[in-house]
N, C-alpha and C positions, 0 to 999 in steps of 0.2 A: 348483850352486856348489861349487867345489873349493878356492877360496882366500878369504881375508878381503877381498881387493880386489874379487873378484866380488860378494861380499856388499855391499860399499859401493856398487858400481855399481847393484845391484838396489834398494837402499834410497833412493838419491838421487831418483828420480822421485816418491816419496811424501813427500819432505821430511825424510829422516833419514840419519844416518850412524852408524858404529860405530867407537869408538876402543878401542885395546888398550893395556894397560900390564902390564909384567912385574913380578911379585912373587916372593918366595922360594918360595911354594907353587905358582906357575904363572902363566900369562898370563890376564888377566881382560878381558872385553869390557864396555864401557859404551855404551849407545845414547844418541844425542844428536839433538835436532831441529836443523835447519839454522840456526835462529835462536839456538842456543847452550844451550837447556835440556837438562840431563842427567837421564837416568832413573836416579836413585840412591835411589829410595824405592819403596814398594809400597802406600802408602795415598794414594788420590786424592780430590780434592774435585770439586765441580761445575765449577770453573774449570780444573783441571788435566787432568781426564779427556779432554776434547775434543782436547787437544794430542797425546795418546798413542794415541787410539783407532785411528787408521789403522795405526800400527805394530803394535798388538796383533792386529788382523785379519790383517795381512800375515804376522806371525810364526806365527799359527795355520795359515794356508794353506800355509806353507813349512816346517812343523815337521820333516818328514822330511829335507829338505835341510839345515836347521840342525843336526839331530842328526848327520848324516853329517859335516858340517863340523867339529862339535865333536869327533867321534871321530878325524878325520884330523889336526886341528891341536892338540888338547888345550886349546883356549881355553875357559875357564870363563865362564859368563854369557851364552852365545848363546841359550839357550832361555828 
């Protein structure tokens, strides 16, 4: 993955996307499920964990690619 659009294409088959927003300290990424749930928290319940489990597995499997994308684009929150 070299661009954020390539990341979005890679996430779509597992039911997720990533949105970016520019702030004064830099651009930040937020993961979202395709049904609109935003990953803006880090404490999960038995109900919320199944929603995000596939994303966490995918992110772990693609950690090096996400790290490279972070370094190339400067987008915070990809890892």
